[in-house]
KOLBAVO-730555 format. One record per residue (C-alpha): residue number from 1; z, y, x. Coordinates in pm, 1 decimal, m for minus. Layout:
residues N
(NUM,(Z,Y,X))
...
***
This chain:
residues 602
(1,(1343.6,m3861.3,748.0))
(2,(1483.5,m4086.7,1025.3))
(3,(1547.2,m4399.0,761.2))
(4,(1368.6,m4747.7,824.0))
(5,(1189.8,m4702.3,466.1))
(6,(1028.2,m4376.8,579.1))
(7,(911.3,m4540.8,934.4))
(8,(755.3,m4822.2,733.1))
(9,(569.1,m4591.4,523.8))
(10,(361.3,m4428.3,786.7))
(11,(m13.1,m4482.3,808.6))
(12,(m78.9,m4723.8,1053.7))
(13,(m364.3,m4502.2,1209.5))
(14,(m93.8,m4286.4,1349.9))
(15,(m95.7,m4514.2,1628.0))
(16,(m453.4,m4444.3,1723.3))
(17,(m552.9,m4131.3,1972.8))
(18,(m770.1,m4011.3,2155.7))
(19,(m690.8,m4011.7,2569.9))
(20,(m713.9,m3692.1,2720.6))
(21,(m835.5,m3578.9,3062.4))
(22,(m522.7,m3596.7,3330.0))
(23,(m580.5,m3295.5,3512.5))
(24,(m519.3,m3097.4,3147.0))
(25,(m155.9,m3247.1,3141.1))
(26,(m88.5,m3107.1,3532.0))
(27,(235.9,m2846.8,3512.9))
(28,(222.8,m2515.2,3607.3))
(29,(472.4,m2310.7,3792.7))
(30,(834.3,m2291.0,3632.2))
(31,(824.4,m1915.1,3633.0))
(32,(545.1,m1876.5,3401.1))
(33,(720.1,m2061.6,3125.3))
(34,(408.6,m2315.6,3165.5))
(35,(311.2,m2568.8,2948.1))
(36,(101.4,m2877.6,2927.9))
(37,(m222.7,m2820.9,2690.7))
(38,(m329.2,m3149.0,2486.5))
(39,(m573.1,m3218.8,2248.7))
(40,(m431.2,m3457.5,1995.4))
(41,(m156.0,m3695.6,2115.4))
(42,(185.0,m3674.1,1900.4))
(43,(482.0,m3644.6,2058.7))
(44,(587.2,m4026.1,2098.4))
(45,(265.5,m4138.1,2250.8))
(46,(280.5,m3827.4,2468.5))
(47,(594.6,m3954.0,2621.3))
(48,(459.5,m4265.1,2729.8))
(49,(216.1,m4107.2,2949.1))
(50,(523.6,m3990.3,3148.2))
(51,(646.2,m4228.2,3421.4))
(52,(1005.0,m4037.6,3380.2))
(53,(1010.8,m4083.6,2999.9))
(54,(998.3,m4480.2,2991.3))
(55,(1320.9,m4533.0,2900.3))
(56,(1332.8,m4282.0,2606.3))
(57,(1016.0,m4449.5,2505.1))
(58,(1239.3,m4785.7,2487.1))
(59,(1485.2,m4596.1,2293.7))
(60,(1229.6,m4472.1,2053.1))
(61,(1112.7,m4837.1,1990.7))
(62,(1402.3,m5029.2,1965.2))
(63,(1514.1,m4752.2,1703.7))
(64,(1246.0,m4781.2,1508.8))
(65,(1183.1,m4388.1,1518.0))
(66,(875.3,m4442.0,1763.3))
(67,(649.3,m4393.9,1449.3))
(68,(830.0,m4127.1,1308.1))
(69,(816.1,m3891.0,1666.7))
(70,(393.9,m3959.5,1598.8))
(71,(368.1,m3852.7,1232.6))
(72,(213.9,m3544.3,1145.4))
(73,(368.2,m3516.8,797.2))
(74,(642.6,m3646.8,557.2))
(75,(546.9,m3853.8,221.8))
(76,(506.5,m3521.7,50.2))
(77,(207.4,m3371.1,293.1))
(78,(464.4,m3148.5,470.8))
(79,(363.8,m3098.9,856.9))
(80,(618.7,m3198.9,1097.3))
(81,(674.3,m2961.7,1402.1))
(82,(930.0,m3163.7,1604.9))
(83,(1088.6,m3009.5,1909.8))
(84,(1223.5,m3291.3,2119.9))
(85,(1480.9,m3279.4,2420.4))
(86,(1378.2,m3583.6,2597.0))
(87,(1609.3,m3739.6,2860.2))
(88,(1480.5,m3856.3,3177.7))
(89,(1519.0,m4232.7,3314.4))
(90,(1786.9,m4123.6,3525.5))
(91,(1984.8,m3927.9,3261.9))
(92,(1958.0,m4232.9,3017.2))
(93,(2072.8,m4452.3,3317.0))
(94,(2385.5,m4238.0,3389.6))
(95,(2476.4,m4195.3,3014.1))
(96,(2478.0,m4617.7,3014.3))
(97,(2701.6,m4611.3,3268.7))
(98,(2940.4,m4320.6,3089.6))
(99,(2947.8,m4609.0,2818.0))
(100,(2989.7,m4875.8,3007.3))
(101,(2606.2,m5075.9,2901.7))
(102,(2348.3,m5160.0,3106.9))
(103,(2087.6,m5076.8,2820.4))
(104,(2045.0,m4917.5,2484.1))
(105,(2048.8,m5286.2,2306.7))
(106,(2402.7,m5321.6,2403.1))
(107,(2482.5,m5009.4,2179.4))
(108,(2301.5,m5119.7,1863.9))
(109,(2011.1,m4994.1,1671.1))
(110,(2203.1,m4771.1,1442.1))
(111,(2354.3,m4647.2,1778.7))
(112,(2011.9,m4561.4,1909.4))
(113,(1892.0,m4418.4,1625.8))
(114,(2151.1,m4160.5,1628.3))
(115,(2118.3,m4088.1,1944.1))
(116,(1744.2,m3987.5,1899.2))
(117,(1837.9,m3776.8,1575.3))
(118,(2090.9,m3585.2,1805.1))
(119,(1796.1,m3503.4,2051.8))
(120,(1501.8,m3409.6,1820.9))
(121,(1485.6,m3082.4,1596.9))
(122,(1227.2,m3117.6,1309.1))
(123,(1124.2,m2752.4,1230.9))
(124,(930.0,m2500.0,1369.6))
(125,(837.2,m2581.7,1741.2))
(126,(1034.5,m2380.8,1976.6))
(127,(879.3,m2184.9,2246.9))
(128,(1198.4,m2113.4,2430.3))
(129,(1016.3,m1863.9,2648.3))
(130,(917.7,m1660.7,2369.3))
(131,(1249.2,m1664.8,2133.8))
(132,(1462.1,m1532.5,2433.2))
(133,(1471.4,m1184.6,2445.8))
(134,(1658.1,m915.9,2571.7))
(135,(1878.1,m899.1,2249.1))
(136,(1881.7,m1263.9,2232.8))
(137,(2062.8,m1480.5,2446.6))
(138,(2195.7,m1780.1,2262.2))
(139,(1999.3,m1990.6,1949.9))
(140,(2121.2,m2238.2,1733.2))
(141,(1911.3,m2511.1,1538.1))
(142,(2017.9,m2817.8,1315.0))
(143,(1907.9,m3164.3,1461.6))
(144,(1814.4,m3417.4,1273.2))
(145,(2180.1,m3559.4,1301.9))
(146,(2259.4,m3250.3,1101.6))
(147,(2462.5,m3144.8,1383.5))
(148,(2408.1,m2778.0,1542.4))
(149,(2264.6,m2757.6,1887.9))
(150,(2315.3,m2463.8,2101.3))
(151,(2060.8,m2322.0,2347.2))
(152,(2123.7,m2080.9,2615.0))
(153,(1944.5,m1928.9,2949.5))
(154,(2116.5,m2110.6,3239.0))
(155,(2109.8,m1970.8,3582.7))
(156,(1823.1,m2160.5,3707.2))
(157,(1581.8,m2038.7,3498.7))
(158,(1575.9,m2291.1,3235.5))
(159,(1834.1,m2348.0,2935.1))
(160,(2157.7,m2534.3,2879.6))
(161,(2166.1,m2771.9,2564.5))
(162,(2537.7,m2809.0,2380.3))
(163,(2623.6,m2942.8,2026.1))
(164,(2909.1,m2921.1,1842.7))
(165,(3036.3,m3230.3,1974.3))
(166,(2946.9,m3173.3,2327.8))
(167,(3070.4,m2904.8,2477.9))
(168,(2918.7,m3039.2,2849.7))
(169,(2594.4,m2848.5,2863.8))
(170,(2278.0,m3019.1,2963.9))
(171,(2027.3,m2894.3,3128.7))
(172,(1663.4,m2845.7,2964.8))
(173,(1339.1,m2742.8,3142.5))
(174,(1180.2,m2421.0,3120.8))
(175,(852.7,m2577.7,3096.6))
(176,(755.0,m2786.0,2801.8))
(177,(456.8,m3027.4,2672.3))
(178,(273.9,m2926.1,2363.1))
(179,(185.1,m3230.2,2124.5))
(180,(m14.5,m3228.5,1841.7))
(181,(293.7,m3229.7,1625.6))
(182,(515.9,m3045.0,1838.3))
(183,(685.8,m3010.5,2192.8))
(184,(886.7,m3177.9,2424.6))
(185,(1128.0,m3067.0,2689.4))
(186,(1292.6,m3257.8,2977.1))
(187,(1658.4,m3304.0,2948.4))
(188,(1859.1,m3407.4,3256.7))
(189,(2149.9,m3528.2,3041.0))
(190,(2218.2,m3687.7,2675.4))
(191,(2385.8,m3541.4,2426.1))
(192,(2591.5,m3809.1,2247.8))
(193,(2577.4,m3879.8,1868.6))
(194,(2858.3,m3819.7,1628.5))
(195,(2873.0,m4180.0,1492.4))
(196,(3242.1,m4219.6,1544.1))
(197,(3587.7,m4161.8,1333.9))
(198,(3894.4,m3958.9,1458.0))
(199,(4029.7,m4341.3,1503.9))
(200,(3738.7,m4474.5,1644.1))
(201,(3695.8,m4234.2,1921.1))
(202,(4068.4,m4270.9,2018.2))
(203,(4045.6,m4688.4,2014.9))
(204,(3718.1,m4687.5,2199.3))
(205,(3852.0,m4487.0,2487.6))
(206,(3981.9,m4658.4,2772.4))
(207,(4385.4,m4507.0,2897.1))
(208,(4459.5,m4439.6,2508.5))
(209,(4604.4,m4764.3,2391.9))
(210,(4954.6,m4655.1,2310.2))
(211,(4858.0,m4410.3,2068.8))
(212,(4604.4,m4640.2,1946.1))
(213,(4876.7,m4879.8,1897.1))
(214,(5096.9,m4612.4,1705.0))
(215,(4796.6,m4514.3,1497.3))
(216,(4763.3,m4884.0,1386.3))
(217,(5192.5,m4957.2,1343.7))
(218,(5179.1,m4658.1,1103.0))
(219,(4881.1,m4713.3,933.4))
(220,(4691.8,m4418.4,1057.3))
(221,(4431.3,m4595.2,1234.4))
(222,(4284.0,m4633.1,817.5))
(223,(4376.7,m4290.4,742.1))
(224,(4178.8,m4164.3,1026.1))
(225,(3890.0,m4393.1,967.1))
(226,(3777.3,m4218.8,626.1))
(227,(3514.5,m3997.8,620.6))
(228,(3459.6,m3912.1,253.2))
(229,(3584.8,m4083.7,m75.8))
(230,(3418.7,m4097.4,m405.4))
(231,(3606.1,m4093.6,m755.0))
(232,(3519.1,m4034.9,m1084.2))
(233,(3654.8,m3810.9,m1357.4))
(234,(3532.6,m3867.5,m1704.9))
(235,(3183.6,m4022.8,m1581.3))
(236,(3117.2,m3744.6,m1324.1))
(237,(3144.9,m3824.4,m1003.0))
(238,(3313.5,m3624.1,m718.2))
(239,(3318.3,m3670.2,m333.7))
(240,(3615.6,m3569.7,m113.9))
(241,(3531.4,m3554.8,269.0))
(242,(3850.3,m3536.1,512.0))
(243,(3918.6,m3420.3,824.4))
(244,(4180.4,m3407.8,1058.3))
(245,(4290.0,m3311.5,1441.0))
(246,(4465.7,m3504.4,1640.5))
(247,(4654.5,m3434.8,1983.7))
(248,(4603.3,m3700.4,2163.9))
(249,(4829.7,m3900.8,2490.3))
(250,(4652.6,m4078.1,2726.0))
(251,(4834.5,m4411.7,2849.0))
(252,(4865.0,m4246.0,3233.8))
(253,(5086.6,m3932.5,3052.2))
(254,(5281.0,m4187.2,2835.5))
(255,(5359.5,m4366.1,3163.7))
(256,(5480.3,m3979.0,3371.9))
(257,(5729.3,m4000.7,3095.1))
(258,(5899.2,m4356.7,3135.4))
(259,(5714.8,m4464.1,2851.0))
(260,(5481.0,m4781.3,2929.4))
(261,(5414.6,m4999.8,2593.0))
(262,(5475.8,m4899.2,2209.7))
(263,(5832.3,m5040.6,2166.6))
(264,(5912.7,m4791.8,2490.9))
(265,(5774.9,m4521.4,2259.4))
(266,(6000.2,m4600.5,1961.6))
(267,(6302.5,m4612.8,2204.0))
(268,(6218.9,m4275.4,2313.6))
(269,(6238.3,m4109.5,1990.4))
(270,(6522.7,m4301.6,1908.2))
(271,(6690.7,m4191.5,2240.5))
(272,(6600.3,m3814.0,2071.2))
(273,(6703.6,m3818.4,1721.4))
(274,(7027.8,m3641.8,1627.2))
(275,(7015.3,m3854.2,1253.6))
(276,(7098.6,m4197.3,1388.9))
(277,(7060.0,m4330.4,1050.4))
(278,(6682.6,m4294.5,1062.3))
(279,(6478.9,m4618.9,1197.8))
(280,(6252.6,m4638.5,1490.2))
(281,(5929.5,m4697.5,1241.1))
(282,(6037.8,m4374.8,1052.1))
(283,(6038.3,m4202.8,1368.1))
(284,(5731.8,m4342.4,1517.9))
(285,(5501.2,m4240.3,1152.6))
(286,(5642.5,m3876.9,1182.5))
(287,(5552.7,m3865.2,1574.5))
(288,(5195.2,m3975.8,1485.0))
(289,(5191.3,m3704.9,1204.7))
(290,(5315.4,m3463.6,1433.4))
(291,(5025.5,m3490.7,1613.7))
(292,(4798.0,m3449.5,1322.5))
(293,(4639.6,m3172.9,1152.7))
(294,(4521.6,m3180.4,803.9))
(295,(4206.0,m3001.2,899.4))
(296,(3921.2,m2994.1,1189.6))
(297,(4011.9,m2752.8,1465.0))
(298,(3785.2,m2702.0,1783.7))
(299,(3973.2,m2536.2,2073.3))
(300,(3877.0,m2199.7,1998.7))
(301,(4039.3,m2258.0,1675.8))
(302,(4333.6,m2407.0,1777.0))
(303,(4420.1,m2190.8,2062.1))
(304,(4363.6,m1847.3,1883.9))
(305,(4599.3,m1592.1,1907.8))
(306,(4622.0,m1290.4,1684.4))
(307,(4605.4,m943.3,1859.8))
(308,(4817.9,m930.3,2139.8))
(309,(5031.3,m1184.5,2040.4))
(310,(5079.4,m1490.2,2339.3))
(311,(5237.6,m1745.5,2102.9))
(312,(5159.6,m1903.6,1741.6))
(313,(5312.4,m2134.8,1519.0))
(314,(5131.3,m2441.7,1418.3))
(315,(5247.3,m2657.8,1095.3))
(316,(5149.8,m3025.1,1147.0))
(317,(5109.9,m3303.8,901.9))
(318,(5458.5,m3396.4,988.9))
(319,(5658.8,m3276.6,675.0))
(320,(5834.6,m2939.8,756.1))
(321,(5757.1,m2993.4,1129.4))
(322,(5605.8,m2755.4,1361.4))
(323,(5507.7,m2667.6,1695.3))
(324,(5436.0,m2399.4,1893.9))
(325,(5148.0,m2321.6,2115.2))
(326,(5184.1,m2027.7,2387.0))
(327,(4890.5,m1876.2,2624.2))
(328,(4955.0,m1758.5,2986.6))
(329,(4721.6,m1618.9,3223.3))
(330,(4619.9,m1885.3,3511.9))
(331,(4401.4,m1643.5,3678.7))
(332,(4155.6,m1363.2,3679.8))
(333,(3818.2,m1372.8,3845.7))
(334,(3562.4,m1085.3,3905.2))
(335,(3159.6,m1136.5,3929.9))
(336,(2883.1,m852.4,3926.2))
(337,(2678.9,m878.7,3600.5))
(338,(2271.3,m778.4,3647.4))
(339,(2343.1,m421.2,3586.6))
(340,(2585.9,m431.2,3881.1))
(341,(2898.5,m358.7,3683.9))
(342,(3226.8,m617.4,3742.1))
(343,(3301.7,m848.1,3486.3))
(344,(3625.8,m1020.9,3446.1))
(345,(3706.1,m1391.5,3387.6))
(346,(4030.9,m1506.8,3302.5))
(347,(4149.3,m1823.8,3286.8))
(348,(4440.5,m1921.7,3027.8))
(349,(4672.2,m2249.1,3032.5))
(350,(4800.0,m2325.1,2672.6))
(351,(5158.3,m2492.4,2641.5))
(352,(5316.2,m2644.0,2352.3))
(353,(5707.4,m2620.2,2303.5))
(354,(5771.8,m2474.8,2690.4))
(355,(6122.3,m2440.8,2579.9))
(356,(6141.6,m2824.3,2539.5))
(357,(5969.9,m3038.3,2776.6))
(358,(5750.7,m2900.9,3054.8))
(359,(5406.6,m2959.3,3136.1))
(360,(5273.8,m3012.9,2783.8))
(361,(4955.8,m2858.4,2793.1))
(362,(4584.7,m2849.7,2627.1))
(363,(4337.0,m3036.1,2832.7))
(364,(4104.7,m2762.9,2735.0))
(365,(3767.0,m2931.5,2807.0))
(366,(3879.2,m3263.9,2637.6))
(367,(3756.7,m3143.2,2266.0))
(368,(3554.1,m3470.4,2136.5))
(369,(3394.1,m3365.1,1779.4))
(370,(3375.2,m3664.9,1557.5))
(371,(3229.6,m3767.5,1177.6))
(372,(3585.1,m3623.6,1042.2))
(373,(3724.7,m3397.5,1300.2))
(374,(3836.3,m3306.5,1621.4))
(375,(4056.7,m3542.6,1918.5))
(376,(4239.2,m3332.7,2205.6))
(377,(4405.4,m3399.7,2457.2))
(378,(4749.2,m3312.0,2560.6))
(379,(4933.9,m3332.4,2883.9))
(380,(5288.8,m3454.2,2772.9))
(381,(5418.4,m3684.6,2537.1))
(382,(5480.6,m3400.8,2242.2))
(383,(5772.9,m3536.5,2068.0))
(384,(5888.7,m3359.6,1731.5))
(385,(6073.8,m3040.2,1793.0))
(386,(6157.7,m2734.8,1644.1))
(387,(6060.1,m2410.7,1846.1))
(388,(6226.8,m2086.3,1794.5))
(389,(6110.2,m1824.7,1578.4))
(390,(5790.6,m1642.2,1651.0))
(391,(5508.9,m1477.7,1428.9))
(392,(5335.6,m1643.7,1201.0))
(393,(4999.6,m1501.7,1026.4))
(394,(4901.9,m1689.7,745.7))
(395,(4552.6,m1684.3,659.6))
(396,(4531.7,m1697.1,293.2))
(397,(4175.4,m1892.0,273.7))
(398,(4299.6,m2165.6,579.3))
(399,(4343.7,m2422.4,397.0))
(400,(4112.9,m2743.2,443.0))
(401,(3995.5,m2798.3,47.1))
(402,(3856.4,m2465.1,141.4))
(403,(3711.0,m2582.8,411.6))
(404,(3563.8,m2903.7,248.9))
(405,(3453.3,m2706.0,m47.9))
(406,(3275.8,m2478.3,197.2))
(407,(3072.9,m2781.7,366.3))
(408,(2990.3,m2921.2,52.9))
(409,(2785.0,m2598.9,m91.0))
(410,(2666.0,m2535.9,243.1))
(411,(2852.0,m2238.8,282.3))
(412,(2959.3,m2132.2,618.7))
(413,(3347.5,m2162.6,634.3))
(414,(3541.2,m1889.5,895.4))
(415,(3233.2,m1764.2,1030.4))
(416,(3202.9,m1723.8,1411.6))
(417,(3040.8,m1352.4,1343.9))
(418,(3016.5,m1111.4,1066.3))
(419,(2751.6,m1222.5,797.4))
(420,(2442.7,m999.8,662.2))
(421,(2497.6,m1153.1,322.1))
(422,(2864.5,m1237.5,165.1))
(423,(2894.9,m1600.2,61.1))
(424,(3116.4,m1627.9,m227.8))
(425,(3295.2,m1981.3,m388.9))
(426,(3577.1,m1984.8,m651.0))
(427,(3852.4,m2184.8,m544.6))
(428,(4060.1,m2200.9,m896.9))
(429,(4010.1,m2576.6,m936.8))
(430,(4142.8,m2667.8,m581.2))
(431,(4469.7,m2829.0,m560.4))
(432,(4609.4,m2614.0,m280.5))
(433,(4638.6,m2338.4,m557.3))
(434,(4772.1,m2257.6,m911.2))
(435,(4562.7,m2011.0,m1082.0))
(436,(4666.6,m1888.0,m1440.1))
(437,(4390.3,m1646.8,m1593.2))
(438,(4514.4,m1358.3,m1754.4))
(439,(4511.4,m1347.9,m2138.6))
(440,(4239.5,m1103.9,m2166.3))
(441,(4031.7,m1192.5,m1846.4))
(442,(3886.0,m941.8,m1600.8))
(443,(3610.7,m733.7,m1644.3))
(444,(3490.2,m741.2,m1284.2))
(445,(3208.3,m978.0,m1288.8))
(446,(3104.9,m968.2,m905.4))
(447,(3403.2,m1232.9,m823.5))
(448,(3496.1,m1532.1,m1003.8))
(449,(3917.5,m1515.2,m1094.4))
(450,(4019.0,m1634.5,m744.0))
(451,(3745.8,m1676.5,m513.6))
(452,(3649.5,m1708.5,m149.8))
(453,(3450.9,m1455.3,32.1))
(454,(3326.1,m1426.9,366.3))
(455,(3272.9,m1101.2,541.2))
(456,(2998.1,m860.1,649.6))
(457,(3078.1,m611.4,961.2))
(458,(3251.0,m335.3,735.7))
(459,(3507.2,m593.0,740.4))
(460,(3518.1,m717.8,1062.2))
(461,(3891.6,m711.3,1120.9))
(462,(3911.1,m980.0,894.7))
(463,(4092.7,m1254.5,1031.7))
(464,(3824.5,m1524.1,1034.5))
(465,(3576.2,m1289.7,911.0))
(466,(3694.8,m1414.7,565.3))
(467,(3924.6,m1363.7,284.9))
(468,(4041.2,m1418.3,m69.6))
(469,(3988.2,m1225.8,m406.8))
(470,(4237.8,m1209.4,m728.5))
(471,(4055.5,m1110.2,m976.1))
(472,(4218.3,m1335.6,m1283.1))
(473,(4308.6,m987.7,m1487.5))
(474,(4587.7,m834.9,m1664.5))
(475,(4914.8,m1129.4,m1586.4))
(476,(4680.2,m1352.3,m1438.2))
(477,(4853.9,m1532.1,m1126.3))
(478,(4795.8,m1744.9,m822.9))
(479,(5053.2,m1961.5,m662.2))
(480,(4990.6,m2093.1,m270.8))
(481,(5193.7,m2257.6,m12.2))
(482,(5290.1,m2084.7,324.4))
(483,(5273.9,m2248.1,638.2))
(484,(5590.0,m2413.2,773.7))
(485,(5792.1,m2104.9,915.6))
(486,(6145.6,m2176.4,1105.3))
(487,(6463.0,m2064.8,961.0))
(488,(6579.5,m1702.0,1023.0))
(489,(6483.7,m1343.8,902.6))
(490,(6152.5,m1190.8,896.6))
(491,(5959.8,m876.8,841.4))
(492,(5664.0,m940.7,584.6))
(493,(5308.2,m793.3,584.3))
(494,(5018.7,m792.9,417.0))
(495,(4655.4,m744.9,547.6))
(496,(4397.4,m588.4,257.1))
(497,(4020.4,m563.9,296.1))
(498,(3951.6,m220.5,140.8))
(499,(3608.2,m162.9,m3.8))
(500,(3511.7,168.4,m193.8))
(501,(3563.6,10.3,m485.7))
(502,(3931.2,m0.6,m425.0))
(503,(3953.2,384.3,m439.3))
(504,(4084.7,353.2,m770.9))
(505,(4356.3,158.5,m666.2))
(506,(4435.0,377.5,m351.0))
(507,(4425.7,664.3,m572.8))
(508,(4574.1,521.2,m918.6))
(509,(4235.1,682.5,m1116.4))
(510,(4283.3,497.3,m1457.9))
(511,(4507.4,236.3,m1279.0))
(512,(4850.8,163.1,m1132.8))
(513,(4767.3,122.2,m803.9))
(514,(4666.7,m247.6,m815.6))
(515,(5041.1,m318.3,m924.3))
(516,(5163.8,m690.8,m835.2))
(517,(5445.1,m891.1,m877.3))
(518,(5536.4,m1134.4,m567.7))
(519,(5782.9,m1459.1,m662.9))
(520,(5887.9,m1677.1,m338.3))
(521,(6006.8,m2021.3,m443.6))
(522,(5972.6,m2000.2,m817.6))
(523,(6076.9,m2341.4,m952.7))
(524,(5736.9,m2381.6,m1195.5))
(525,(5449.7,m2174.0,m1290.9))
(526,(5632.6,m2093.8,m1636.0))
(527,(5982.5,m2071.8,m1502.8))
(528,(6121.7,m1688.6,m1624.1))
(529,(6443.0,m1602.2,m1375.0))
(530,(6692.3,m1436.2,m1564.0))
(531,(6768.4,m1088.6,m1412.4))
(532,(7055.1,m1197.7,m1180.0))
(533,(6802.7,m1471.8,m1046.0))
(534,(6547.7,m1224.4,m951.2))
(535,(6673.3,m1162.5,m568.9))
(536,(6735.3,m1515.7,m504.5))
(537,(6336.5,m1587.0,m578.0))
(538,(6269.5,m1253.3,m373.4))
(539,(6117.6,m1076.6,m655.2))
(540,(5914.1,m793.9,m567.2))
(541,(5671.0,m502.8,m770.5))
(542,(5474.5,m328.6,m533.9))
(543,(5086.4,m149.6,m490.8))
(544,(4973.2,m228.3,m152.8))
(545,(4648.6,m43.1,m182.9))
(546,(4836.0,254.7,m271.2))
(547,(4956.5,265.6,111.0))
(548,(4608.0,316.9,202.7))
(549,(4539.1,682.8,311.0))
(550,(4184.3,656.7,449.7))
(551,(3931.0,608.1,237.4))
(552,(3694.5,435.3,493.8))
(553,(3589.0,44.3,389.0))
(554,(3800.4,m199.0,637.7))
(555,(4102.2,m356.4,682.4))
(556,(4449.4,m231.8,628.9))
(557,(4799.5,m353.6,639.1))
(558,(5126.6,m296.2,397.4))
(559,(5473.3,m402.4,407.5))
(560,(5575.3,m639.8,160.1))
(561,(5932.9,m730.2,262.4))
(562,(6151.0,m500.5,546.9))
(563,(6368.3,m790.8,562.4))
(564,(6387.8,m1115.0,396.8))
(565,(6567.8,m1461.8,475.7))
(566,(6467.3,m1806.4,485.7))
(567,(6769.9,m2046.2,556.3))
(568,(6600.5,m2385.3,591.5))
(569,(6249.9,m2487.1,847.9))
(570,(6015.1,m2516.3,572.6))
(571,(5694.2,m2436.8,397.3))
(572,(5748.2,m2129.9,84.5))
(573,(5538.4,m2105.2,m212.0))
(574,(5411.0,m1764.0,m293.7))
(575,(5320.7,m1650.0,m654.3))
(576,(5117.6,m1314.6,m684.2))
(577,(5146.4,m1199.8,m1050.6))
(578,(4865.1,m907.1,m1124.0))
(579,(5081.9,m643.1,m1322.5))
(580,(4814.0,m343.5,m1357.9))
(581,(4632.1,m368.5,m1700.5))
(582,(4300.6,m223.8,m1534.5))
(583,(4271.5,m573.3,m1393.3))
(584,(4139.0,m623.3,m1754.8))
(585,(3940.5,m311.2,m1841.6))
(586,(3802.5,m191.6,m1528.0))
(587,(3452.6,m325.7,m1373.2))
(588,(3587.0,m211.7,m991.7))
(589,(3960.2,m362.9,m1008.1))
(590,(4020.5,m667.0,m753.1))
(591,(4238.5,m763.4,m492.3))
(592,(4111.4,m900.7,m171.1))
(593,(4384.7,m1008.4,46.2))
(594,(4291.5,m1140.1,402.8))
(595,(4610.9,m1267.4,537.0))
(596,(5010.9,m1222.6,537.9))
(597,(5229.1,m1196.1,866.4))
(598,(5582.3,m1289.5,914.0))
(599,(5737.0,m1120.1,1215.2))
(600,(6103.9,m1232.7,1330.3))
(601,(6363.2,m974.3,1300.4))
(602,(6622.4,m1061.7,1569.1))
***
């Protein structure tokens, strides 16, 4: 809607409106949630009437969005009801100073248009004083830039405004100015538009020249600049979106470790290497890959621990290289809530590879959302290191391809809260999985052969509130790769989503209890090991649903392997084969798995 073409198509008559008596515009007391009553001025024209918005009006005119915000309807006749969070002159001047410019013209027309889109919601006009109730303490809406805006009540009686890319809250007024086509709220800050890729975010920020040079030297400047790729298969267009998370290191942090240039970084990597035949360029590429995840993780996702665990292993984009994130408590503060009950606020510090180099911590307020992922800053230069064994939780749906597919189909991936209605999507075409349907197919029409499903409140204990469903029929199978695991011995457990339909599996009523066969690191999908080779591939026949003793829906665990040993640090393939004939005859048969946990054995 904010394209230049749509601006030019607007009727010229929108620029002419009757003036109103100035007394009508007088604001009332903040505590009353007051608004200015008008009789016809649309949003952009209304902003012209206020001295404090003169620079914002300049932004609107420069970006060719002034006429858009004056429009009453789009080309199809659909009415516009804008809500504009308009920054004051002071807020914009502060923003320009932060960007190192003196005015919007230095940032360019496209940037200015993106800035306007970020601060505008085109939907039902938002009367925030009426929307917030005792039961509603936060709201979210999608701005015109397709980025979510988050609004909460703040301590001043007004509201705080954040976005997916800007976590630093901006204050917006309790007062609103009513226009003929929406509302205007005053904002004391600006939400930066989401226009930069991961590479552009690093390269355009001051103080990160060594990491920028490392990305350029390894070719990752190009890779991290790609947002989407279009390919054609048999004439059909396929668009693939790419997402990354970068652990960024500042020049100052490098300098604190005696590294002042890209050559110094290469020398430091050579000094740590235990394989002298590997050259500096190869070590640098591995180092850059080690700082990257092939998915988009915000701070909450990156620091999420499982249960009472305080350590988590992450696999990087460097082949078979992993890192450990550990959590410790820095301090606990208490305060009184509105009902006079004491509330505790715990502050955590997150460390990387704590047994290698000290002070490698995550800068918690550094997360920057980009068009294709996140950039986080690390205090510590974070060289490649193999940590000790620790518990690894393998979320069977945590793959970048799954995230991308959900985004493409407008399905919430890993929802923050339990959903009211489940979303389902077929995963069998993704390269992360090898899916083979059973000869007789499945009788359960509720699910595709292998699919992703979000969780309602009866499965609120599912990790990330999602699960995968195996519904391939008798002798159907799916293969997938684990996260990288440190070599050593593990106990392996699986967590399952149990619903009322699964009673037939728990009680073996017309079924073999959901019998399945598990193979680990089986060479090919059609490979048939001899009896003597079964142990080599950790062959296991099991029916985990039969271990559930309760009939209530929920998430339950079963042991797959009491002890298993991996002799090298690597990712491993798991193949699940459905061995229960009921998978092809019962409409209630499905295997629904949440995660597999690897617990170290000393």
